[in-house]
N, C-alpha and C positions, 0 to 999 in steps of 0.2 A: 747171511742173510739180512737184507735192510729192515729197518724197523717198519716200514710201510708193508714189505712184503710179508714180514712176519704177521702184521696184524690181519692182512687180507687171507692168509691161510689159516689163522687161528679163528676166523669167522668173529672176530671182537669188536668190531668198529660199529657199535651200538649207538644209535641216536639219543642223546642225554638232555637236549633242551631244544625247544621250539618256541619262538617268538613272534607275534604277530601284531603288526602296526598299521595304522591307517593314517593318511594323511590327505588333505584337500588343498590343493594348490590352485589358486585364482589365476585364470588365464590372463594374457598381456592385455588383451581388449576383449569385447564380447564377440562370440563365436558361433557361426551356423553353417548348416549344411543345406541340403535340399530338404530335409525332414525334421531336423532338430535345431534347438539354440541351446546353448550351455555359456556358462562364465566362469566354471571350475573344472579341475580333473582330479579324479580320487585316485590314489596310490596305494594299494594294499601290499605291504612288504613282509615277507617270511624271513627269519633267521634260523637257521639249524645249527647244532653243534653237535660233534661227534670227532674222535680222535685228536682232540686238541686244535681242531680247526672249526673255522664258521663259515657256512656257506649263506646265500642270500639268493631269494627269488621274488618274482614280484608279477602283479597284474594290475591293470587299470580297470577296476572294478568298484562296485558299490561297497561302503563300509560294511555291508551284511556279509560280504565275502570274509571279512576278519572275525565277524562272529562266528560263522560257521566253521571256520579253521579252529578257534579257540574252544567251542563247546562241543564239536562233534569230531573234528579230523586228526586233532592233536593227539589224542590218546591212541589212535590208531597208528600213529607215525613213531612215537618214543619207544625206544627198546627195540626198534627194526635195524638189521644191517645195511648201512648205507650203500654198501657195495650193490645191493639188489635192487637198483631203481626203478625199472618196469615192473619188478614183483609188487613193491610198495604201491606205485601208481594204480596198478591195475586192482590191488585190493580197495584202495580210496574210492576208485570207480564203481566198482562193486556196493561200496556202502553208502553211497550216495543215490542209490536205485530208487528210494521213495521221494527224493527231492527232486528227481529228474537229472540225468546225465548231460546237462547243458546250463546255460545261464550262470547264474551266481555259483551254483555248486560246482560246475566245471572250472570256473576261473579261479575258485579257492584251490582245486586239485592241481590245476596249473602252476600257481603260484609255489605250491609245495615241491611239485615236480622240479621245476626249475631250481629250487634252492639244493634239492638232493643231487642233482647234475653238477651244479658249481661246488658241493662241498665235496663229491666223491673226487673230482679232479682237483681239488685244492689237497685232499689227503692224500693222492698221487703226486702232488706238486707238477701238475702240468697243466698247460692251459686245456680248454675244454675241446677245442679243434683237435688236439692231438690225441684225446681220448676217443673221439668219435671218429678220427681219420678225416681226410679230406680230399677234394678233388680240385681246389682251386685255393690261391692266395688271397683275394679280396672279392668283396662283391659291390656291384653296381648299384647306384643309388638313383631315387627320383625325388625330386624337391616336392612336398605335399602340403598343402595349406589352401591359400586362395579363397578363404572362407566368404561366404555370401554376403557377410556383414562388413566385408572390406568395401571400401570406395576405391576408385581408379588410382589414386596416389599410392595408398597403402598395398593394393594388388601389385602394382608395378614395383613399389620397392622392394617387395617380398621376392619376387621372381628375379629381378636385378641382382640381388644379394645371392640367391642359388647359383646364377650364372657365373657370377664372379668367384664363387667356391669350386668351380668346374663342373658343377652337376649340369648335365646335358639332356635331362628329362624332367617337367615339372607337370605338376597336377594342379587343378582348381576344381573347387565345389561350383556345381550348378544345380538347377531344378526348384528351388525356392520360388524364384521369379521367372518362369519360362520364357517370356516375353523379352526379358533383359539378358537371357543367356548367350545368345549369339553376340551381343555387344559386348559381354564380358570376355568373351572368348578372343574376340579381336583385340581386346586391351591386352590380355595375358600373351597373345601371339607376338604382337608389337614389341613387348618387353623382352620375350624370351629370346627373338630373333630366328632367324632360319635354320641355324644350325642345332635348335634344340627341339626335342621332341614334347609334343603337346598332348598331355592327358586330361580327361575330365572325369568327375565323379558324381553321378546324380543321387548316390544313397537311396535308390529304389523310388525317387520321386515321380517318375514320368510314368505315363501308360506305355503300352506297346507302340501305339500310333505317334504318340508324342516322340519316343524315343526315336523311331525310323526318321520322322521329321526333322529331329536335333541333328543327327547323323549327317543328313543332306546339307543342314545349313552349316554346320562346324565343317564339313568338307573343304571349304575354299581356305580353311585355316590349317589344314594337314593335321588335323586331331587324329591320333592313331592308337589311342587307348581310351575305352568307354566304361568305365566301372558301374557296374549295377544301374544299368539304364532303366531298368524296372526292378522291382522288389526281387531278392535272392530267393524268396519263397515260391517266386512264380518260375519255375524251371522251363515249363512251356513257352512261357513269354520270354524267357533270356534266349532259348533256342531260336525262337521265330526272329527275334532282333538279331541274332547272330548269323542266321542263314541268308537274311534279306539286308544284312549291312554291306557297304563296301569291303572290298577283302583288303583293303589297308587298315580297317578298323579291326581292333582287338577287343573282344570283350571279355570283361574280368569281373570275377565275384568269388566268393567264400571267407570273406572276413567273419561271418557270423557263423562259421563252422564249430562245432563243438565235439563232433565225434567222428570217426573214420566213416560209418555209413552216409553221413550228409555229403561229405567230399565223393564218395562213390557216387551216390544217387545224382549228383551235379555233373560229373564227367559220363555217366553212363547216358544222361540225358542229351549230350552233346550241347550243354548250356552255355561252355564258356571256351575261349581260347587261350586264357591265361587263368591257372587255379591259385586262388590267394588263401592263405592260412596265417592264424596269429597264434604263437605259441602261448601267450597270456590267457587264452580261451580255449584252445582245443586239446587239452591236457599237458601243457607244458612242451619241454623239448621232446619228450617222449612221442607226443600225438603229433607234434610239428614234422618229425623225421617221417612217421608213417605217412601223414598226408602227402610230403614229398616224394615219397617213393610209390605212392599211388599216381600221382602225376606222372611220374616217370614211365610207369606201365602204360598209360594213356598217351604217351609221346606229346604231353601237354606241358608247357612252360610253368613254373612255378614260382610265386612271389610272396614275401613276407608283408605282414600289414602292421604297420605301426613299430614301435620299439626298437628302433635300429640297434642299440648297443646289446639288447638281450638275444636278437635272432643271429646274430653275425657269425658266430661258431658254428651252430647246426646248419646254416645256409652255405658254409664251405664244406660241408659233409654230402651236399645233395647235388648229383649230378643234373638234375632237372632244374635247379635253381637259375632263375634269370635276373631278378631284380628286387631291391628291397625298397620299401617305403620310409624315407626320410621325412616323418611327420613332424610338422613345427611344434605342436604343444609337447610331444614326447621328447624330442632333442632339446626344447628348453628344459624341461623336467630334469632329464638325466644330465645334461651339463651343470644344472644348479646343484643338483644333490648326489652325484655320484662321482667318487674319483675313479678315473679310468675310461672316461667318456671319450669316444674316438673321434679323432680329427678327420674330417673329408680331405682326400688327396685326389684331385684330378677326376671328382666325380665317384671316387670309391672309399670305402672304409676297409680297413684290416685290423684283426685283433694283434695287440702286442704280444709276441710269444715269450715275454719274459714275466707276464703276470698270470698266475694259475688260474684256474676255474673261467668263468666268464670275464675275469679281467676288471671285474668292478667291485668296490667296495662303497657302502652307503655311508653318507655323511650325517649322523643322528642330530648332530648339535645344528647343523645349519637346517634340518627340517623339523626341528622342535618347533616352530612357530606355527608349521601348518597340521599339528598332531590334532587328530579328532579323538 
């Protein structure tokens, strides 16, 4: 019997250490979307040890998530059997009841769940997709950025770079200055070319009537994805926009989902054509898979939000998976701070089957200057 098999059978792979670290990485330039401005991104990283292996997980959240992990969740994880990932995650979710099973608390749980899956696969010495099973070998990407702080030249340069990488769908931010949005979409369309799909994301900035007006204006530029035209809290508004939009325009939302009932309510309301979820928010790999299977049950395409290197393995396992967001901020951070960052090939990414777990290793020395 192999050592790994012996450890599983004897139920002895207990979690021995948990470390949590927070890093604040400045953006390359000031950034904004339809509702927010920012100049840095905070990464909260969890490191777990069991069976002589180390696993990592992370979320893009406030430093408060790291405090919650260190002060509250850590003691609930240590000593548990790493093979029982969903059981550990379910217990963590029960324990954050009084904090609320959303926001910072769920993002903290998400980082731990991701680290658990990475560690389990590393102990078994297999890539995570082999542990989860897969239905495809690679995932399609769309380039995402086009911040409202960008001028014409910067916007065109970013889009041109994506097209040169073979990415054939791109998304820009709209909504901060509604009167300028159609001009920005025209600039993006020209840079992308006729063979590239054009997406827009308002981050909930528009009213229902504004959203319908913009769908009409953007129609001449063949925009076929409109993300959060109104707030994702406004399910009736999303449904109204979806029902009155041109049939070529897909309404997408879900990135702010933290638990399964949220996604069920969104789908039951008929609010979206494409459901999004973010494993760094919705309960890690465990929650992301649940949301993906729910989308499949509703016959709705599923898309990952941000953090492409983190989502790829779980995405391969989901029949409903459609496309992944190749978000500028997160690809920049992941390429700077992680070994195993995946190259884009003809608009797709695929994990390296020779690397166990998520296939990622954090470069602590390189990140030290950003540590909080």
